[in-house]
N, CA, C and O atoms as a MOPAC input file, in Angstrom:
PM7 MOZYME 1SCF
protein

 N     -9.92600 1     9.40000 1   -13.39000 1
 C     -8.68700 1     9.53100 1   -14.07900 1
 C     -8.15700 1     7.86400 1   -14.51700 1
 O     -8.06300 1     6.78400 1   -13.93400 1
 N     -7.89600 1     8.39600 1   -15.87600 1
 C     -6.83100 1     7.13500 1   -16.45300 1
 C     -5.22300 1     6.83300 1   -15.63400 1
 O     -4.44300 1     7.54100 1   -14.99700 1
 N     -5.25300 1     5.55200 1   -16.01100 1
 C     -3.88500 1     5.37200 1   -15.74700 1
 C     -2.55000 1     5.19700 1   -16.98000 1
 O     -2.68500 1     4.24200 1   -17.74500 1
 N     -1.66400 1     5.83000 1   -17.11400 1
 C     -1.05000 1     5.57700 1   -18.06400 1
 C      0.15900 1     4.61500 1   -17.95700 1
 O      0.72300 1     4.45300 1   -16.87500 1
 N      0.62700 1     3.86400 1   -19.28700 1
 C      1.53400 1     2.78800 1   -19.13000 1
 C      3.11800 1     3.80600 1   -18.58800 1
 O      4.08800 1     3.07400 1   -18.39400 1
 N      3.35100 1     5.15200 1   -18.38800 1
 C      3.96600 1     6.16300 1   -18.23800 1
 C      3.91200 1     6.31500 1   -16.44400 1
 O      4.80500 1     6.21400 1   -15.60300 1
 N      2.55800 1     6.57900 1   -16.33800 1
 C      2.41800 1     6.62500 1   -15.10500 1
 C      2.70600 1     5.22500 1   -14.34700 1
 O      3.30800 1     5.34400 1   -13.28000 1
 N      2.45200 1     4.26800 1   -14.64300 1
 C      2.33300 1     3.04300 1   -13.92300 1
 C      4.05400 1     3.16800 1   -13.83100 1
 O      4.49300 1     2.98400 1   -12.69600 1
 N      4.79500 1     3.38100 1   -14.61100 1
 C      6.37400 1     2.69500 1   -14.94600 1
 C      6.85500 1     4.04500 1   -13.92100 1
 O      7.69600 1     3.51900 1   -13.19200 1
 N      6.76700 1     5.20200 1   -13.59200 1
 C      7.09000 1     6.42200 1   -13.02900 1
 C      6.66500 1     5.71800 1   -11.48500 1
 O      7.62600 1     5.63400 1   -10.72000 1
 N      5.61500 1     5.31300 1   -11.05700 1
 C      5.29200 1     5.05200 1    -9.76500 1
 C      6.17700 1     3.66500 1    -9.08300 1
 O      6.45700 1     3.43300 1    -7.90700 1
 N      6.49800 1     2.81800 1   -10.43200 1
 C      7.05500 1     1.73500 1   -10.35700 1
 C      8.43600 1     1.75500 1   -10.04800 1
 O      8.76400 1     0.76400 1    -9.39600 1
 N      9.40400 1     2.58500 1   -10.30400 1
 C     10.58500 1     3.25900 1   -10.39200 1
 C     10.90000 1     4.60400 1    -9.00300 1
 O     11.76800 1     5.47100 1    -8.90200 1
 N     10.07000 1     4.32800 1    -8.37600 1
 C      9.92800 1     5.22900 1    -7.22400 1
 C     10.47700 1     4.37800 1    -6.07500 1
 O      9.86700 1     3.33700 1    -5.83100 1
 N     11.67800 1     4.72300 1    -5.24900 1
 C     12.06000 1     3.90600 1    -4.36400 1
 C     11.28300 1     4.09100 1    -2.89400 1
 O     11.14700 1     5.04400 1    -2.12700 1
 N     10.90900 1     2.90900 1    -2.89100 1
 C     10.01700 1     2.37500 1    -1.32500 1
 C     10.51200 1     3.11500 1    -0.30500 1
 O      9.67600 1     3.54700 1     0.48800 1
 N     11.87200 1     3.42500 1    -0.08000 1
 C     12.42500 1     4.00200 1     0.98500 1
 C     12.03700 1     5.20400 1     1.16500 1
 O     11.61600 1     5.72100 1     2.19900 1
 N     12.24000 1     5.82000 1    -0.25400 1
 C     12.28800 1     7.46600 1    -0.03500 1
 C     10.68200 1     7.70500 1     0.21700 1
 O     10.54400 1     8.86400 1     0.60900 1
 N      9.15100 1     6.88500 1     0.11800 1
 C      7.76300 1     7.06100 1     0.19100 1
 C      7.49600 1     6.68300 1     1.89200 1
 O      6.88600 1     7.35600 1     2.72300 1
 N      8.13000 1     5.47400 1     2.04500 1
 C      7.77000 1     4.94900 1     3.68400 1
 C      7.85100 1     6.04500 1     4.60700 1
 O      6.85200 1     6.00700 1     5.32700 1
 N      8.60200 1     7.00500 1     4.90200 1
 C      8.90700 1     7.96700 1     5.87800 1
 C      7.47600 1     8.90900 1     5.85400 1
 O      6.85100 1     9.22500 1     6.86600 1
 N      7.19100 1     9.20100 1     4.75500 1
 C      6.04900 1    10.08800 1     4.52100 1
 C      4.96900 1     9.60400 1     4.87300 1
 O      4.23900 1    10.39400 1     5.47400 1
 N      4.36500 1     8.00500 1     4.63700 1
 C      3.51100 1     7.38000 1     5.13700 1
 C      3.53700 1     7.29300 1     6.30900 1
 O      2.40300 1     7.52600 1     6.72800 1
 N      4.48700 1     6.99700 1     7.41600 1
 C      4.78600 1     6.99100 1     8.69200 1
 C      4.20600 1     8.10300 1     9.29400 1
 O      3.29900 1     8.13100 1    10.12600 1
 N      5.09900 1     9.41900 1     8.56100 1
 C      4.65600 1    10.79900 1     8.79500 1
 C      3.68300 1    11.00300 1     9.34000 1
 O      3.45200 1    11.27100 1    10.51900 1
 N      2.77100 1    10.82900 1     8.09900 1
 C      1.31600 1    11.23000 1     8.58300 1
 C      0.45500 1    10.62800 1     9.26800 1
 O     -0.54300 1    11.19100 1     9.71700 1
 N      0.82100 1     8.98100 1     9.49700 1
 C      0.33800 1     8.31100 1    10.46600 1
 C      0.54900 1     8.56500 1    11.82200 1
 O     -0.24200 1     8.25400 1    12.71300 1
 N      1.80100 1     9.22900 1    12.00200 1
 C      2.21100 1     9.33200 1    13.41200 1
 C      1.27500 1    10.71300 1    13.63100 1
 O      0.48200 1    10.74600 1    14.57200 1
 N      1.38400 1    11.62500 1    12.89200 1
 C      0.55300 1    13.20400 1    13.01800 1
 C     -0.87700 1    12.78200 1    13.49300 1
 O     -1.58000 1    13.58700 1    14.10300 1
 N     -1.34500 1    11.38800 1    13.18100 1
 C     -2.61300 1    11.49300 1    13.17100 1
 C     -3.02200 1    10.24000 1    14.53000 1
 O     -4.08700 1     9.72200 1    14.86700 1
 N     -1.56500 1    10.10600 1    15.05300 1
 C     -2.05800 1     9.11400 1    16.53500 1
 C     -1.88900 1     7.67100 1    16.32800 1
 O     -2.30500 1     6.90300 1    17.19600 1
 N     -1.39200 1     7.27800 1    15.40100 1
 C     -1.59900 1     5.99600 1    15.04700 1
 C      0.11700 1     5.39500 1    15.13700 1
 O      1.12500 1     5.92200 1    14.66700 1
 N     -0.00700 1     4.24100 1    15.84200 1
 C      1.06800 1     3.74600 1    16.01300 1
 C      2.04200 1     2.86700 1    14.95100 1
 O      1.49600 1     2.51300 1    13.90500 1
 N      3.44400 1     2.49900 1    15.16100 1
 C      4.21600 1     2.24700 1    14.46900 1
 C      3.83900 1     0.53700 1    13.97100 1
 O      3.85600 1     0.06200 1    12.83600 1
 N      3.55700 1    -0.03300 1    15.10000 1
 C      2.80600 1    -1.51000 1    15.00700 1
 C      1.56800 1    -1.22500 1    14.41800 1
 O      1.39300 1    -2.20400 1    13.69200 1
 N      0.66700 1    -0.53500 1    14.29300 1
 C     -0.33400 1    -0.79300 1    13.52400 1
 C     -0.12700 1    -0.18600 1    11.87300 1
 O     -0.76900 1    -0.57400 1    10.89700 1
 N      0.57500 1     0.50000 1    11.88000 1
 C      1.30200 1     0.97500 1    10.46300 1
 C      2.04700 1    -0.62300 1    10.03100 1
 O      2.16100 1    -0.76000 1     8.81300 1
 N      2.45400 1    -1.58000 1    10.71100 1
 C      3.48000 1    -2.41600 1    10.10600 1
 C      2.11100 1    -3.87900 1    10.04900 1
 O      2.30500 1    -4.91700 1     9.41500 1
 N      1.17200 1    -3.67200 1    10.63400 1
 C      0.13700 1    -4.89400 1    10.52300 1
 C     -0.33300 1    -4.65200 1     9.19000 1
 O     -0.41700 1    -5.55600 1     8.35800 1
 N     -0.66100 1    -3.38200 1     8.94700 1
 C     -1.32800 1    -2.77500 1     7.54300 1
 C     -0.49700 1    -3.40900 1     6.84500 1
 O     -1.00800 1    -4.35300 1     6.24200 1
 N      0.73300 1    -3.24600 1     6.66400 1
 C      1.62000 1    -3.77700 1     5.61300 1
 C      1.61300 1    -4.81600 1     5.62300 1
 O      1.52900 1    -5.35700 1     4.52100 1
 N      1.69600 1    -5.67600 1     6.82400 1
 C      2.11300 1    -7.31100 1     6.49200 1
 C      0.82700 1    -7.81600 1     6.06500 1
 O      0.78700 1    -8.54100 1     5.07100 1
 N     -0.44300 1    -7.46400 1     6.82100 1
 C     -1.72400 1    -7.80300 1     5.94300 1
 C     -2.00400 1    -7.54800 1     4.63700 1
 O     -2.92800 1    -8.08100 1     4.02200 1
 N     -1.01100 1    -6.51200 1     4.05300 1
 C     -1.26300 1    -6.38900 1     2.52100 1
 C     -0.31800 1    -7.48700 1     1.45000 1
 O     -0.61700 1    -8.28200 1     0.55900 1
 N      1.02900 1    -7.00300 1     2.13200 1
 C      2.20500 1    -7.53600 1     1.66400 1
 C      2.81200 1    -8.73900 1     2.05800 1
 O      3.69600 1    -9.27900 1     1.39300 1
 N      2.30200 1    -9.24600 1     3.28200 1
 C      3.09500 1   -10.71900 1     3.61600 1
 C      4.38900 1   -10.30000 1     4.26700 1
 O      4.97400 1   -11.22800 1     4.82600 1
 N      4.94300 1    -9.18200 1     4.32300 1
 C      6.15000 1    -8.42900 1     4.85900 1
 C      6.31400 1    -8.17200 1     6.37200 1
 O      5.89700 1    -7.06000 1     6.69800 1
 N      6.67000 1    -8.70100 1     7.08900 1
 C      6.71400 1    -8.28400 1     8.94400 1
 C      7.93000 1    -7.09400 1     9.00000 1
 O      8.63300 1    -6.85100 1     8.02000 1
 N      8.04600 1    -6.48300 1    10.13500 1
 C      8.67100 1    -5.33600 1    10.22800 1
 C     10.24600 1    -5.38500 1     9.61500 1
 O     10.67800 1    -4.61100 1     8.76100 1
 N     10.82400 1    -6.22400 1    10.10600 1
 C     12.15300 1    -6.55900 1     9.88100 1
 C     12.50500 1    -7.04700 1     8.34000 1
 O     13.65000 1    -7.07300 1     7.88800 1
 N     11.25600 1    -7.44800 1     7.57900 1
 C     11.75900 1    -7.47100 1     5.96800 1
 C     11.33300 1    -6.21700 1     5.31900 1
 O     11.69300 1    -5.99900 1     4.16200 1
 N     10.62900 1    -5.40900 1     5.93300 1
 C     10.52700 1    -4.17000 1     5.53500 1
 C     11.85600 1    -3.16700 1     5.79100 1
 O     12.20300 1    -2.14800 1     5.19400 1
 N     12.33600 1    -3.74300 1     6.70500 1
 C     13.32700 1    -2.85400 1     7.18000 1
 C     14.55800 1    -3.16100 1     5.74900 1
 O     15.14400 1    -2.42700 1     4.95300 1
 N     14.51700 1    -4.38300 1     5.95800 1
 C     15.87500 1    -5.52200 1     4.60400 1
 C     15.59700 1    -4.45800 1     3.27400 1
 O     16.48000 1    -3.96200 1     2.57400 1
 N     14.11200 1    -4.25500 1     3.13200 1
 C     13.32500 1    -3.63200 1     1.46300 1
 C     13.92800 1    -2.38800 1     1.63600 1
 O     14.74000 1    -2.09500 1     0.75800 1
 N     13.70800 1    -1.36200 1     2.76100 1
 C     14.16000 1     0.12600 1     2.96900 1
 C     15.84400 1     0.03800 1     2.67400 1
 O     16.38400 1     0.74400 1     1.82200 1
 N     16.45200 1    -0.77600 1     3.37500 1
 C     18.29800 1    -0.64200 1     3.16300 1
 C     18.52000 1    -0.63500 1     1.85300 1
 O     19.16200 1     0.19000 1     1.20300 1
 N     17.69200 1    -2.05000 1     1.31700 1
 C     18.03300 1    -2.55600 1    -0.15200 1
 C     17.62700 1    -1.42800 1    -1.12700 1
 O     18.10100 1    -1.60100 1    -2.25000 1
 N     16.95000 1    -0.43100 1    -1.00100 1
 C     16.46800 1     0.95100 1    -1.67300 1
 C     15.67900 1     0.47200 1    -2.97600 1
 O     15.70800 1     1.03300 1    -4.07200 1
 N     14.88400 1    -0.81400 1    -2.59300 1
 C     14.13400 1    -1.08400 1    -3.52300 1
 C     13.10700 1    -0.35700 1    -4.43800 1
 O     12.67000 1     0.69600 1    -3.97300 1
 N     12.71200 1    -0.68600 1    -5.49100 1
 C     12.02000 1     0.18300 1    -6.13500 1
 C     10.20600 1    -0.36800 1    -5.44500 1
 O      9.92200 1    -1.14300 1    -4.53200 1
 N      9.39900 1     0.37300 1    -6.29200 1
 C      7.65500 1     0.04400 1    -5.61100 1
 C      7.63700 1    -1.22900 1    -6.79700 1
 O      6.69800 1    -1.86500 1    -6.31600 1
 N      7.85700 1    -1.65600 1    -7.45600 1
 C      8.05900 1    -2.51400 1    -8.38200 1
 C      8.82900 1    -3.66700 1    -8.14800 1
 O      8.43800 1    -4.69700 1    -8.69900 1
 N      9.83300 1    -3.71700 1    -7.45600 1
 C     10.65300 1    -4.78700 1    -7.10400 1
 C      9.91300 1    -5.35500 1    -5.73200 1
 O      9.79700 1    -6.55800 1    -5.49900 1
 N      9.31700 1    -4.05400 1    -4.65600 1
 C      9.06900 1    -4.31900 1    -3.90500 1
 C      7.45500 1    -5.14100 1    -3.87300 1
 O      7.39000 1    -6.07100 1    -3.06900 1
 N      6.47300 1    -4.91000 1    -4.50800 1
 C      5.40600 1    -5.86900 1    -5.07200 1
 C      5.73500 1    -6.66100 1    -5.76300 1
 O      5.14900 1    -7.68500 1    -5.41100 1
 N      6.47800 1    -6.89700 1    -6.76100 1
 C      7.08400 1    -8.45200 1    -7.10800 1
 C      7.20500 1    -9.42600 1    -5.80300 1
 O      6.60900 1   -10.49900 1    -5.90000 1
 N      7.92700 1    -9.16000 1    -4.57100 1
 C      8.46500 1    -9.82900 1    -3.80400 1
 C      7.31800 1    -9.96400 1    -2.96700 1
 O      7.44500 1   -10.83400 1    -2.10700 1
 N      6.15700 1    -9.30400 1    -2.97700 1
 C      5.07600 1    -9.24600 1    -1.76800 1
 C      4.34000 1   -10.81000 1    -2.40400 1
 O      4.28200 1   -11.29700 1    -3.53300 1
 N      3.84700 1   -11.25500 1    -1.04700 1
 C      2.74900 1   -12.24600 1    -1.39400 1
 C      1.43300 1   -11.27800 1    -0.79900 1
 O      1.32000 1   -10.96000 1     0.38500 1
 N      0.60400 1   -10.94300 1    -1.74600 1
 C     -0.56000 1   -10.10900 1    -1.70800 1
 C     -1.90500 1   -10.93400 1    -0.76100 1
 O     -2.34500 1   -12.03200 1    -1.10200 1
 N     -2.21800 1   -10.45900 1    -0.01700 1
 C     -3.36600 1   -11.00700 1     0.91300 1
 C     -4.47700 1   -11.41300 1    -0.41100 1
 O     -4.80700 1   -10.75400 1    -1.39800 1
 N     -4.80200 1   -12.54200 1    -0.03100 1
 C     -6.04800 1   -12.74300 1    -0.84800 1
 C     -7.54100 1   -12.04300 1    -1.05000 1
 O     -8.47200 1   -12.35200 1    -1.79400 1
 N     -7.37500 1   -10.88200 1     0.00100 1
 C     -8.68200 1   -10.15000 1     0.28500 1
 C     -8.32800 1    -8.76200 1    -0.03200 1
 O     -8.81000 1    -7.79600 1     0.55800 1
 N     -7.18500 1    -8.67100 1    -1.29700 1
 C     -6.35400 1    -7.31600 1    -1.45500 1
 C     -7.77300 1    -6.90900 1    -2.19700 1
 O     -8.40500 1    -5.91100 1    -1.85200 1
 N     -8.22800 1    -7.84100 1    -3.31500 1
 C     -9.67000 1    -7.08900 1    -4.42900 1
 C    -10.52500 1    -6.07400 1    -3.27900 1
 O    -11.07600 1    -4.99700 1    -3.50800 1
 N    -10.41400 1    -6.89300 1    -1.86100 1
 C    -11.41700 1    -5.76600 1    -1.71700 1
 C    -11.34700 1    -4.53600 1    -1.12100 1
 O    -12.33500 1    -4.11300 1    -0.52100 1
 N    -10.45700 1    -3.96900 1    -1.17900 1
 C     -9.65500 1    -2.45800 1    -0.99000 1
 C    -10.38200 1    -1.95200 1    -2.51600 1
 O    -10.12800 1    -2.29900 1    -3.67000 1
 N    -11.39800 1    -0.97200 1    -1.95500 1
 C    -12.02100 1    -0.03200 1    -2.93000 1
 C    -12.17100 1     0.90900 1    -2.57700 1
 O    -12.22000 1     1.09100 1    -1.36100 1
 N    -12.33100 1     2.05800 1    -3.56000 1
 C    -12.56000 1     3.41500 1    -3.24500 1
 C    -11.37200 1     4.14600 1    -4.21600 1
 O    -10.65000 1     3.63100 1    -5.07000 1
 N    -11.47300 1     5.82400 1    -3.65400 1
 C    -10.47500 1     6.76900 1    -4.48000 1
 C     -9.61400 1     6.96100 1    -3.64000 1
 O     -9.82800 1     7.01300 1    -2.42900 1
 N     -8.27500 1     7.12100 1    -4.31800 1
 C     -7.06000 1     7.62400 1    -3.78800 1
 C     -6.29900 1     8.51000 1    -5.13900 1
 O     -6.02800 1     8.10100 1    -6.26800 1
 N     -6.12100 1     9.65400 1    -4.61300 1
 C     -5.51600 1    10.52500 1    -5.41600 1
 C     -5.97800 1    10.74800 1    -6.86000 1
 O     -5.27200 1    10.94700 1    -7.84800 1
 N     -7.63500 1    10.65300 1    -6.75400 1
 C     -8.11400 1    10.95600 1    -7.84900 1
 C     -8.73300 1     9.69800 1    -8.93400 1
 O     -9.59600 1     9.82700 1    -9.80100 1
 N     -7.68900 1     8.03000 1    -8.40400 1
 C     -7.71000 1     7.21100 1    -9.04100 1
 C     -8.76500 1     6.07200 1    -8.17900 1
 O     -8.37300 1     5.70700 1    -7.07100 1
 N     -9.92700 1     5.59700 1    -8.64000 1
 C    -10.81600 1     4.71400 1    -8.23900 1
 C    -10.01500 1     3.28600 1    -8.43700 1
 O     -9.65000 1     2.87300 1    -9.53800 1
 N     -9.81100 1     2.62800 1    -7.23700 1
 C     -9.11300 1     1.46900 1    -7.48300 1
 C     -9.44500 1     0.39200 1    -8.47500 1
 O     -8.82400 1    -0.15300 1    -9.38800 1
 N    -10.53300 1     0.29400 1    -8.01500 1
 C    -11.63200 1    -1.05100 1    -8.64200 1
 C    -11.54800 1    -1.05400 1   -10.00000 1
 O    -11.63900 1    -2.13000 1   -10.59000 1
 N    -11.33600 1     0.32000 1   -10.80900 1
 C    -11.35400 1     0.57300 1   -12.01000 1
 C     -9.75800 1     0.74500 1   -12.87200 1
 O     -9.82200 1     1.03200 1   -14.06700 1
 N     -8.67400 1     0.60300 1   -12.37100 1
 C     -7.33300 1     0.60200 1   -12.79500 1
 C     -7.03200 1    -0.85600 1   -13.01000 1
 O     -6.99200 1    -1.74900 1   -12.16400 1
 N     -6.79400 1    -0.93200 1   -14.52100 1
 C     -6.49600 1    -2.20200 1   -15.24400 1
 C     -5.67700 1    -2.95900 1   -14.85000 1
 O     -4.63100 1    -2.55200 1   -14.34400 1
 N     -5.95100 1    -4.19100 1   -14.98300 1
 C     -4.80300 1    -5.43900 1   -14.73300 1
 C     -3.35300 1    -4.97400 1   -15.08700 1
 O     -2.48300 1    -4.98900 1   -14.21700 1
 N     -3.12600 1    -4.61400 1   -16.20300 1
 C     -2.00000 1    -4.32500 1   -16.95700 1
 C     -1.25000 1    -2.97400 1   -15.90900 1
 O     -0.03800 1    -2.79900 1   -16.02800 1
 N     -1.94400 1    -2.19700 1   -15.04800 1
 C     -1.32000 1    -1.32400 1   -14.25200 1
 C     -0.92100 1    -1.96900 1   -12.99500 1
 O     -1.01300 1    -1.26600 1   -11.98900 1
 N     -0.37100 1    -3.52300 1   -12.81800 1
 C     -0.71100 1    -4.06800 1   -11.71300 1
 C      0.17200 1    -3.07400 1   -10.69900 1
 O     -0.33900 1    -2.92500 1    -9.58900 1
 N      1.18700 1    -2.51100 1   -10.89200 1
 C      1.98100 1    -1.98400 1    -9.89000 1
 C      1.44500 1    -0.63300 1    -9.25100 1
 O      1.62300 1    -0.24900 1    -8.09500 1
 N      0.76600 1    -0.01600 1   -10.24700 1
 C      0.17800 1     1.22800 1    -9.92100 1
 C     -0.93800 1     0.96200 1    -8.98600 1
 O     -1.27400 1     1.74100 1    -8.09400 1
 N     -1.52800 1    -0.24500 1    -9.25100 1
 C     -2.65500 1    -0.87100 1    -8.40000 1
 C     -2.69700 1    -1.15300 1    -7.22100 1
 O     -3.53800 1    -0.86000 1    -6.37200 1
 N     -1.60300 1    -1.84400 1    -7.14000 1
 C     -1.20000 1    -2.47300 1    -5.57000 1
 C     -0.75800 1    -0.77400 1    -4.69000 1
 O     -1.25600 1    -0.43400 1    -3.61700 1
 N      0.14500 1    -0.03500 1    -5.39800 1
 C      0.61400 1     0.93700 1    -4.82400 1
 C     -0.86900 1     1.75200 1    -3.81700 1
 O     -0.81000 1     2.04900 1    -2.62400 1
 N     -2.00400 1     1.94100 1    -4.68100 1
 C     -2.92600 1     2.90200 1    -4.50800 1
 C     -3.78900 1     1.98500 1    -3.29300 1
 O     -4.42600 1     2.53400 1    -2.39400 1
 N     -3.66000 1     0.31700 1    -3.47800 1
 C     -4.16100 1    -0.29500 1    -2.42200 1
 C     -3.43500 1    -0.16000 1    -1.25300 1
 O     -4.04500 1    -0.43800 1    -0.22100 1
 N     -2.07000 1     0.26300 1    -1.13900 1
 C     -1.37700 1     0.14800 1    -0.02800 1
 C     -2.11100 1     1.63300 1     0.41700 1
 O     -2.98300 1     1.64100 1     1.28600 1
 N     -1.63500 1     2.98200 1    -0.32200 1
 C     -2.25600 1     3.97000 1     0.06600 1
 C     -3.52100 1     4.24800 1     0.91300 1
 O     -3.50400 1     4.84300 1     1.99000 1
 N     -4.98900 1     3.58100 1     0.09800 1
 C     -5.59600 1     3.28600 1     0.61200 1
 C     -5.92600 1     2.83900 1     1.86800 1
 O     -6.76900 1     3.26800 1     2.65600 1
 N     -5.32400 1     2.12400 1     1.93600 1
 C     -4.84300 1     1.43500 1     3.87500 1
 C     -4.41000 1     2.48900 1     4.81300 1
 O     -4.85400 1     2.67400 1     5.94500 1
 N     -3.47800 1     3.16600 1     4.19800 1
 C     -2.48700 1     3.90500 1     5.25200 1
 C     -3.64500 1     4.89800 1     5.52700 1
 O     -4.04800 1     5.15000 1     6.66200 1
 N     -4.25600 1     5.56000 1     4.13900 1
 C     -5.14600 1     6.46400 1     4.10700 1
 C     -6.48000 1     6.23200 1     5.50000 1
 O     -7.00700 1     7.01000 1     6.29600 1
 N     -6.59900 1     4.84000 1     5.23700 1
 C     -8.00800 1     4.53900 1     6.22900 1
 C     -7.54100 1     4.59200 1     7.83100 1
 O     -8.10700 1     4.89400 1     8.88200 1
 N     -6.35700 1     4.18900 1     7.49800 1
 C     -5.77100 1     4.06500 1     9.22500 1
 C     -5.12200 1     5.51200 1     9.58300 1
 O     -4.92100 1     5.78000 1    10.76800 1
 N     -4.85900 1     6.25800 1     8.76900 1
 C     -4.72100 1     8.00600 1     9.12600 1
 C     -6.22100 1     8.51800 1     9.44200 1
 O     -6.34000 1     9.38800 1    10.30600 1
 N     -7.21000 1     8.09400 1     8.88000 1
 C     -8.28600 1     8.79200 1     9.26200 1
 C     -9.08500 1     7.90900 1    10.07900 1
 O    -10.24400 1     7.71000 1     9.71500 1
 N     -8.48700 1     7.12900 1    11.53500 1
 C     -8.95100 1     6.75700 1    12.46300 1
 C    -10.11000 1     5.49300 1    12.02200 1
 O    -11.09200 1     5.37600 1    12.75500 1
 N     -9.99600 1     4.75300 1    11.06600 1
 C    -11.03900 1     3.61600 1    11.05600 1
 C    -10.39400 1     2.48100 1    12.05500 1
 O     -9.34400 1     2.32900 1    12.67900 1
 N    -11.19100 1     2.02300 1    11.91900 1
 C    -11.16100 1     0.22900 1    13.18800 1
 C    -10.27800 1    -0.56200 1    12.30000 1
 O    -10.33600 1    -0.41100 1    11.07900 1
 N     -9.52900 1    -1.33000 1    12.81400 1
 C     -8.35900 1    -2.10700 1    12.04700 1
 C     -9.02700 1    -3.25400 1    11.58500 1
 O     -8.75400 1    -3.82400 1    10.52900 1
 N     -9.96700 1    -3.61300 1    12.43500 1
 C    -11.11600 1    -4.75300 1    11.57100 1
 C    -11.63500 1    -4.53500 1    10.50200 1
 O    -11.97100 1    -5.48800 1     9.80000 1
 N    -11.84500 1    -3.19600 1    10.07900 1
 C    -12.55100 1    -2.94000 1     8.84200 1
 C    -11.25100 1    -2.70600 1     8.04700 1
 O    -11.19400 1    -3.23400 1     6.93600 1
 N    -10.07400 1    -1.89400 1     8.52600 1
 C     -9.18700 1    -1.97300 1     7.48500 1
 C     -8.70800 1    -3.30700 1     6.48000 1
 O     -8.64000 1    -3.55500 1     5.27700 1
 N     -8.45900 1    -3.90300 1     7.63000 1
 C     -7.83000 1    -5.61800 1     7.15800 1
 C     -9.53100 1    -6.37900 1     7.08000 1
 O    -10.41400 1    -6.71500 1     7.87000 1
 N     -9.23200 1    -6.37200 1     5.31200 1
 C    -10.93000 1    -7.02300 1     4.98700 1
 C    -10.84800 1    -8.40100 1     5.26500 1
 O     -9.92400 1    -9.20100 1     5.12300 1
 N    -12.12300 1    -8.53400 1     5.73600 1
 C    -12.44600 1    -9.95300 1     5.48500 1
 C    -13.90100 1   -10.23600 1     4.73600 1
 O    -14.94100 1    -9.58400 1     4.83300 1
 N    -13.62400 1   -11.42200 1     3.95800 1
 C    -15.17700 1   -12.34600 1     3.38500 1
 C    -15.92700 1   -12.43300 1     4.10500 1
 O    -15.73300 1   -12.95300 1     5.20400 1
 N    -17.33800 1   -11.81700 1     3.61500 1
 C    -18.18500 1   -12.00000 1     4.69400 1
 C    -18.55400 1   -13.62900 1     4.50100 1
 O    -18.19500 1   -14.38700 1     3.60000 1
 N    -19.35600 1   -13.88000 1     5.61100 1
 C    -19.34600 1   -15.55800 1     5.61100 1
 C    -21.14900 1   -15.93200 1     5.36100 1
 O    -21.53600 1   -17.09900 1     5.30700 1

């Protein structure tokens, strides 16, 4: 599927605080911990749990959330399909949408029981 400017804008305008509990509920149902959830968020964005809580309280949009993030240098290694979109094929002009799908992919892997060392990608030496 192709991302459109409208889709990118729609996702960018979504409030992070409204989606965060949905992510957490899914992980909790699959036996994952809040610490693991926040470890994944911090790895990808650089936000610790306190910063995530502040952003939730500020009701920031995904666009603002990702603008403030310091994305991990290995985020480009997150590949695969989420919601019918192949992450590595999402054009750079749709940056917010791509980053959102990267976060969702990590949460998806965590929910499916993947080991943390596989989720938090490292460059092969």
